[in-house]
C-alpha positions as CSV (number, residue, x, y, z in Angstrom):
1,H,0.0,0.0,0.0
2,L,1.2,3.5,-0.8
3,P,-0.3,6.8,0.3
4,L,-2.1,8.6,-2.5
5,Y,0.5,11.3,-2.7
6,R,3.2,8.7,-3.4
7,Q,0.9,7.0,-6.0
8,H,0.5,10.4,-7.6
9,Q,4.2,10.9,-7.7
10,R,4.8,7.4,-9.3
11,L,2.1,8.0,-11.9
12,A,3.7,11.4,-12.7
13,D,7.1,9.8,-13.0
14,A,5.6,7.3,-15.5
15,G,4.2,10.2,-17.5
16,I,0.6,9.7,-16.4
17,Q,-1.1,12.9,-15.4
18,V,-4.0,12.4,-12.9
19,S,-5.1,14.9,-10.3
20,R,-4.9,14.0,-6.7
21,S,-8.5,14.7,-6.3
22,S,-9.3,12.1,-9.0
23,L,-7.2,9.5,-7.1
24,T,-9.0,10.4,-3.9
25,Q,-12.5,10.1,-5.6
26,W,-11.6,6.8,-7.2
27,T,-10.3,5.4,-3.9
28,Q,-13.5,6.5,-2.1
29,R,-15.6,4.9,-4.9
30,A,-13.7,1.6,-4.6
31,I,-14.2,1.6,-0.8
32,D,-17.9,2.2,-1.3
33,L,-18.2,-0.6,-3.8
34,L,-16.3,-3.1,-1.6
35,R,-18.1,-2.2,1.6
36,P,-21.0,-4.6,1.1
37,I,-18.6,-7.5,0.5
38,V,-16.6,-6.7,3.7
39,E,-19.8,-6.4,5.7
40,A,-21.1,-9.8,4.3
41,Q,-17.8,-11.4,5.2
42,H,-17.9,-9.9,8.7
43,R,-21.5,-11.2,9.3
44,H,-20.5,-14.6,8.1
45,L,-17.4,-14.6,10.3
46,L,-19.4,-13.7,13.4
47,Q,-21.8,-16.7,12.8
48,S,-18.8,-19.1,13.2
49,R,-19.0,-21.5,16.1
50,V,-15.3,-20.8,16.9
51,L,-13.5,-17.5,16.5
52,A,-9.8,-17.1,16.7
53,M,-7.4,-14.2,16.5
54,D,-3.7,-14.1,15.8
55,E,-1.3,-11.3,16.8
56,T,1.2,-10.8,14.1
57,P,4.1,-8.3,14.7
58,I,5.2,-6.2,11.7
59,K,7.6,-3.4,11.1
60,A,5.8,-0.2,9.9
61,G,6.0,3.5,9.7
62,R,9.0,5.5,10.8
63,E,9.8,6.3,14.4
64,K,13.0,8.1,13.5
65,Q,14.7,8.7,10.2
66,G,15.6,5.3,8.8
67,K,14.0,3.3,11.6
68,L,10.8,1.3,11.5
69,R,8.6,0.9,14.5
70,Q,6.9,-2.2,15.8
71,A,3.2,-2.6,14.8
72,Y,0.7,-5.4,14.9
73,L,-2.0,-7.0,12.7
74,W,-4.8,-8.9,14.4
75,P,-6.4,-11.2,11.7
76,I,-9.7,-12.8,12.9
77,Y,-10.8,-16.1,11.5
78,G,-13.6,-18.5,12.2
79,Q,-14.7,-22.2,11.7
């Protein structure tokens, strides 16, 4: 994943001219279109007899110049 400003920079570097506002609008539209799928998956997951969660450490962001900080993902799955 890249922030939209970086995507904008990469597109410009490739010679593709797209406004940041267009990128923002396209991203919001994609989120709106995917929301019903995510909600259906969430409802299905919550109907599981057993729910489990895993704590996965990852390196993300920058605490100081050149250093990544500890972050976590918590995926949930059911059976």
